[in-house]
C-alpha positions as CSV (number, residue, x, y, z in Angstrom):
1,X,0.0,0.0,0.0
2,X,1.3,3.5,-0.9
3,X,-0.2,6.7,0.4
4,X,0.9,10.2,-0.4
5,X,1.2,12.7,2.5
6,X,1.9,16.4,2.7
7,X,4.8,17.5,4.9
8,X,2.8,18.2,8.1
9,X,1.0,14.9,7.9
10,X,4.3,13.1,7.0
11,X,6.2,14.5,10.1
12,X,3.3,14.0,12.5
13,X,2.6,10.4,11.4
14,X,6.3,9.5,11.6
15,X,6.6,10.9,15.1
16,X,3.3,9.6,16.5
17,X,3.8,6.1,15.2
18,X,7.7,5.9,15.4
19,X,8.0,5.0,11.7
20,X,11.5,5.0,10.1
21,X,12.1,7.8,7.6
22,X,14.0,6.6,4.5
23,X,15.8,9.0,2.2
24,X,16.4,7.6,-1.3
25,X,18.6,10.5,-2.5
26,X,22.2,10.0,-3.3
27,X,24.7,10.0,-0.4
28,X,26.1,13.4,-1.2
29,X,22.6,15.0,-1.1
30,X,21.9,13.2,2.2
31,X,25.1,14.4,3.8
32,X,24.5,18.0,2.8
33,X,21.2,17.9,4.7
34,X,18.4,15.6,5.6
35,X,15.3,15.4,7.8
36,X,16.5,14.8,11.3
37,X,16.5,11.0,12.2
38,X,16.1,10.0,8.6
39,X,18.2,7.1,7.4
40,X,19.9,6.8,4.0
41,X,18.6,4.2,1.5
42,X,20.1,5.6,-1.8
43,X,18.6,4.6,-5.1
44,X,21.8,5.8,-6.9
45,X,25.4,6.4,-5.9
46,X,26.7,9.9,-6.4
47,X,28.3,8.9,-9.7
48,X,25.2,7.2,-11.0
49,X,23.0,10.2,-10.1
50,X,25.5,12.3,-12.1
51,X,25.3,10.0,-15.1
52,X,21.5,10.1,-15.1
53,X,21.4,13.8,-14.8
54,X,24.0,14.2,-17.6
55,X,21.9,11.9,-19.9
56,X,18.8,13.9,-19.2
57,X,20.5,17.2,-20.1
58,X,22.6,16.1,-23.1
59,X,20.2,13.5,-24.7
60,X,16.6,13.4,-23.4
61,X,14.4,12.4,-20.5
62,X,13.5,9.0,-22.1
63,X,17.1,7.9,-22.3
64,X,17.7,9.1,-18.7
65,X,14.8,7.0,-17.5
66,X,16.1,3.9,-19.3
67,X,19.5,4.4,-17.8
68,X,17.9,4.8,-14.3
69,X,16.1,1.6,-14.8
70,X,19.2,-0.2,-15.9
71,X,20.9,1.0,-12.7
72,X,17.9,0.2,-10.5
73,X,17.2,-3.3,-11.7
74,X,20.3,-5.1,-10.3
75,X,19.8,-3.3,-6.9
76,X,16.2,-4.3,-6.2
77,X,16.6,-7.3,-4.0
78,X,19.4,-5.7,-2.0
79,X,17.3,-2.5,-1.5
80,X,14.5,-4.6,-0.1
81,X,16.8,-6.4,2.3
82,X,18.2,-3.1,3.5
83,X,14.7,-1.7,4.0
84,X,13.8,-4.7,6.0
85,X,16.8,-4.1,8.3
86,X,16.0,-0.4,8.7
87,X,12.2,-0.9,9.1
88,X,11.5,-4.4,10.5
89,X,7.9,-3.4,11.0
90,X,7.6,-3.2,7.2
91,X,6.2,0.4,7.3
92,X,8.3,3.3,6.1
93,X,8.2,7.0,5.5
94,X,9.8,7.6,2.1
95,X,11.1,10.6,0.1
96,X,13.5,11.8,-2.5
97,X,14.3,15.4,-3.4
98,X,11.0,16.6,-4.9
99,X,8.7,13.6,-4.8
100,X,9.6,12.4,-8.3
101,X,10.6,9.2,-10.0
102,X,13.3,8.2,-7.5
103,X,10.9,7.9,-4.5
104,X,8.1,6.6,-6.8
105,X,10.3,3.8,-8.0
106,X,11.4,2.7,-4.6
107,X,7.9,3.1,-3.3
108,X,6.7,0.7,-6.0
109,X,9.4,-1.8,-5.1
110,X,8.8,-1.8,-1.4
111,X,5.0,-2.0,-1.9
112,X,5.6,-5.1,-4.1
113,X,7.7,-6.5,-1.2
114,X,4.9,-6.1,1.3
115,X,5.7,-2.7,2.9
116,X,3.3,0.0,3.7
117,X,4.8,3.1,2.2
118,X,4.0,6.7,3.2
119,X,5.4,8.9,0.5
120,X,6.3,12.6,1.1
121,X,4.5,14.8,-1.4
122,X,7.1,17.2,-3.0
123,X,9.9,15.4,-1.2
124,X,12.7,16.9,0.9
125,X,12.1,20.1,-0.9
126,X,8.8,20.4,1.0
127,X,10.6,19.9,4.3
128,X,13.1,22.7,3.4
129,X,10.2,25.1,2.6
130,X,8.6,24.3,6.0
131,X,11.9,24.9,7.8
132,X,12.4,28.3,6.2
133,X,8.8,29.3,6.8
134,X,9.1,28.3,10.5
135,X,12.0,30.7,11.0
136,X,10.0,33.6,9.6
137,X,7.0,33.1,12.0
138,X,6.7,35.3,15.2
139,X,7.9,33.2,18.2
140,X,7.6,33.8,21.9
141,X,11.3,33.9,22.5
142,X,12.9,34.4,25.9
143,X,16.7,35.0,25.7
144,X,19.2,34.2,28.5
145,X,22.2,36.5,28.4
146,X,25.2,37.3,30.5
147,X,29.0,37.4,30.4
148,X,31.0,34.4,29.4
149,X,31.0,31.8,32.2
150,X,27.6,32.8,33.7
151,X,26.3,29.3,33.2
152,X,23.7,30.1,30.5
153,X,23.8,26.6,28.9
154,X,23.5,24.9,32.2
155,X,20.6,27.1,33.2
156,X,18.9,26.2,29.9
157,X,19.2,22.6,30.8
158,X,17.8,23.2,34.3
159,X,14.9,25.1,32.9
160,X,14.1,22.2,30.6
161,X,13.9,20.0,33.7
162,X,11.4,22.4,35.2
163,X,9.2,21.9,32.2
164,X,10.2,24.9,30.1
165,X,10.7,24.7,26.3
166,X,14.3,25.3,25.3
167,X,16.4,25.5,22.2
168,X,20.1,24.8,22.8
169,X,21.7,26.5,19.8
170,X,25.2,25.6,20.9
171,X,24.3,21.9,21.2
172,X,22.7,21.9,17.7
173,X,25.7,23.8,16.3
174,X,28.3,21.6,18.1
175,X,30.0,24.8,19.1
176,X,30.0,27.1,22.2
177,X,30.3,30.3,20.2
178,X,33.8,31.6,21.2
179,X,37.3,31.0,19.9
180,X,37.3,28.1,22.4
181,X,33.9,27.0,21.3
182,X,34.9,24.0,19.2
183,X,37.1,22.4,21.9
184,X,35.6,19.0,23.0
185,X,32.8,19.2,20.5
186,X,32.0,17.0,17.5
187,X,32.5,18.4,14.0
188,X,29.9,21.1,13.1
189,X,27.1,20.0,10.9
190,X,26.5,21.6,7.5
191,X,24.5,24.9,7.4
192,X,21.6,23.1,5.9
193,X,21.6,20.3,8.5
194,X,21.9,22.9,11.3
195,X,18.8,24.7,9.9
196,X,16.9,21.4,9.7
197,X,17.6,20.4,13.3
198,X,16.8,23.9,14.5
199,X,13.7,24.2,12.4
200,X,12.3,20.9,13.6
201,X,12.9,21.8,17.2
202,X,11.0,25.1,16.7
203,X,8.2,23.3,15.0
204,X,7.7,21.2,18.2
205,X,7.0,24.4,20.1
206,X,4.4,25.9,17.8
207,X,1.9,26.3,20.6
208,X,4.3,27.2,23.4
209,X,3.8,30.3,25.5
210,X,7.6,30.9,25.6
211,X,10.8,29.3,24.2
212,X,14.1,29.8,26.0
213,X,17.4,30.1,24.1
214,X,20.8,31.5,24.8
215,X,22.0,34.9,23.6
216,X,24.3,34.3,20.6
217,X,26.1,36.2,17.9
218,X,24.7,35.8,14.4
219,X,27.5,33.3,13.8
220,X,28.1,30.2,16.0
221,X,31.4,28.7,14.9
222,X,31.1,28.7,11.1
223,X,27.3,28.5,11.1
224,X,25.1,31.5,10.5
225,X,21.9,31.7,12.5
226,X,18.8,32.1,10.2
227,X,18.5,35.9,9.7
228,X,14.8,36.0,10.6
229,X,15.3,34.1,13.8
230,X,18.3,36.2,14.8
231,X,16.4,39.4,14.3
232,X,13.6,38.1,16.6
233,X,16.2,37.2,19.2
234,X,17.5,40.8,19.1
235,X,14.1,42.1,19.9
236,X,13.0,39.4,22.4
237,X,13.0,39.9,26.3
238,X,16.4,39.2,27.6
239,X,17.3,37.9,31.1
240,X,20.8,39.2,31.9
241,X,22.6,37.1,34.4
242,X,25.1,38.7,36.8
243,X,27.4,36.2,38.4
244,X,30.6,37.2,40.4
245,X,33.6,37.2,38.2
246,X,35.6,34.7,40.3
247,X,32.7,32.2,40.1
248,X,32.8,32.6,36.3
249,X,36.6,32.1,36.2
250,X,36.4,29.0,38.3
251,X,33.6,27.6,36.2
252,X,35.5,28.1,32.9
253,X,38.8,26.9,34.3
254,X,37.1,23.6,35.3
255,X,35.6,23.3,31.8
256,X,39.0,23.6,30.1
257,X,41.3,22.0,32.7
258,X,41.3,18.7,30.8
259,X,41.4,20.2,27.3
260,X,44.2,19.6,24.9
261,X,46.8,22.3,25.5
262,X,47.5,22.6,21.7
263,X,43.8,23.4,21.1
264,X,43.8,26.0,23.9
265,X,46.9,27.6,22.4
266,X,45.1,27.7,19.0
267,X,42.1,29.4,20.6
268,X,44.3,32.0,22.2
269,X,46.0,32.5,18.8
270,X,42.7,33.3,17.2
271,X,42.2,36.3,19.6
272,X,45.8,37.3,19.7
273,X,45.3,40.8,18.2
274,X,42.4,41.5,20.5
275,X,44.4,40.5,23.6
276,X,47.5,42.4,22.8
277,X,51.0,41.0,22.7
278,X,51.8,40.9,26.4
279,X,48.5,39.3,27.4
280,X,48.8,36.8,24.6
281,X,52.2,35.7,25.9
282,X,50.9,35.5,29.4
283,X,48.0,33.4,28.3
284,X,50.3,30.9,26.5
285,X,52.5,30.7,29.6
286,X,49.4,30.0,31.7
287,X,48.4,27.2,29.4
288,X,51.9,25.7,29.5
289,X,51.9,25.7,33.3
290,X,48.4,24.5,33.6
291,X,47.2,27.7,35.3
292,X,43.7,27.6,33.8
293,X,42.4,30.3,36.1
294,X,45.0,32.8,34.8
295,X,44.4,31.8,31.2
296,X,40.6,32.3,31.6
297,X,41.1,35.6,33.5
298,X,43.2,37.0,30.6
299,X,40.7,35.8,27.9
300,X,37.7,37.3,29.8
301,X,39.2,40.8,29.5
302,X,38.4,40.6,25.8
303,X,35.2,38.6,26.0
304,X,33.6,40.7,28.8
305,X,34.2,43.8,26.8
306,X,32.9,42.3,23.5
307,X,29.7,41.0,25.1
308,X,29.0,44.3,27.0
309,X,29.3,46.1,23.6
310,X,26.9,43.6,22.0
311,X,24.5,44.0,24.9
312,X,24.5,47.8,24.5
313,X,23.0,47.3,21.0
314,X,19.8,45.7,22.4
315,X,16.7,47.6,23.4
316,X,17.2,48.6,27.1
317,X,13.6,48.1,27.9
318,X,13.8,44.4,26.9
319,X,16.6,43.6,29.4
320,X,15.9,42.3,33.0
321,X,19.0,41.9,35.2
322,X,19.1,39.0,37.6
323,X,21.9,39.1,40.2
324,X,22.9,35.6,41.3
325,X,25.4,35.0,44.2
326,X,27.2,32.0,42.8
327,X,27.3,29.3,40.0
328,X,24.5,27.1,41.0
329,X,22.4,26.2,37.8
330,X,19.4,24.5,39.6
331,X,19.0,27.3,42.1
332,X,19.7,30.0,39.5
333,X,17.1,28.5,37.0
334,X,14.5,28.6,39.7
335,X,15.3,32.2,40.6
336,X,15.1,33.2,36.9
337,X,11.7,31.5,36.5
338,X,10.4,33.3,39.6
339,X,11.5,36.7,38.2
340,X,9.9,36.0,34.9
341,X,6.6,34.9,36.4
342,X,6.6,37.8,38.9
343,X,7.2,40.3,36.1
344,X,4.7,38.4,33.9
345,X,7.2,38.3,31.0
346,X,5.7,36.2,28.2
347,X,3.2,34.7,30.7
């Protein structure tokens, strides 16, 4: 049985019934970006896809279809076996780029093999349209700000435990947003995949009364935040955390104490001009001797100044300062929530 679903119905059905999503595009297409949690079941290799495309452009559609069938035929039994491994329940969500012949061909094959096939109308292209549309919609954002080391990420996690809706941009980007941000993190995803993960997270909160996220620059590592989302963040209510500097230093020193010294040196190298020659040398010496508190203290001279400048660009009437005595994410999250509820910010 084959049924065609629009993107909303496709995503809802896959989530509600925990049905595997199979992407039949070529590996290169899949690696550039895919629906989160989708698994790759490519009809063609990258080279085969190129051959079919070239035939279509240089000869005609009929010859391209025949070539595609020649390539597809010998793979049929193996594709069914792979599908059975990926979807032992014999029901799949299936798509290609635009809901064309690739997904139609694989859908026919799997239907013949006894699968129930839910086909995405307009393919992955429909998902990308939905993601871009989502970023442009007004959202009840609540931004957590504060100087580096204030524990913004940890507080986000605690807010989630308290039942709040959060988007962890740094987790999605695999980067903490500073020159040190990639240390200890997996490789960053492609821009497209970052957008896909972010968009799907936002879609889950369509009816939320507020969505918490961390104050970020427009670029996290090498990934640009979607412009429409970033603009909304700039105008959203912001909770500015004020934590004693020594508490921030101790927190960051603990974070980086076990980090590779060479990676720390590379991070300091990236902000060398902003630190100045003497501070740069002192920071390298601190890394060599394992004095993480000193290294952090030097780096914060730059980062505190940079963030304060960034904060000055935001509307003053959107900022609420919350002074916190120490680094204690569970207690600090509760305090922030009390302030927000008391002031009826995005109630």
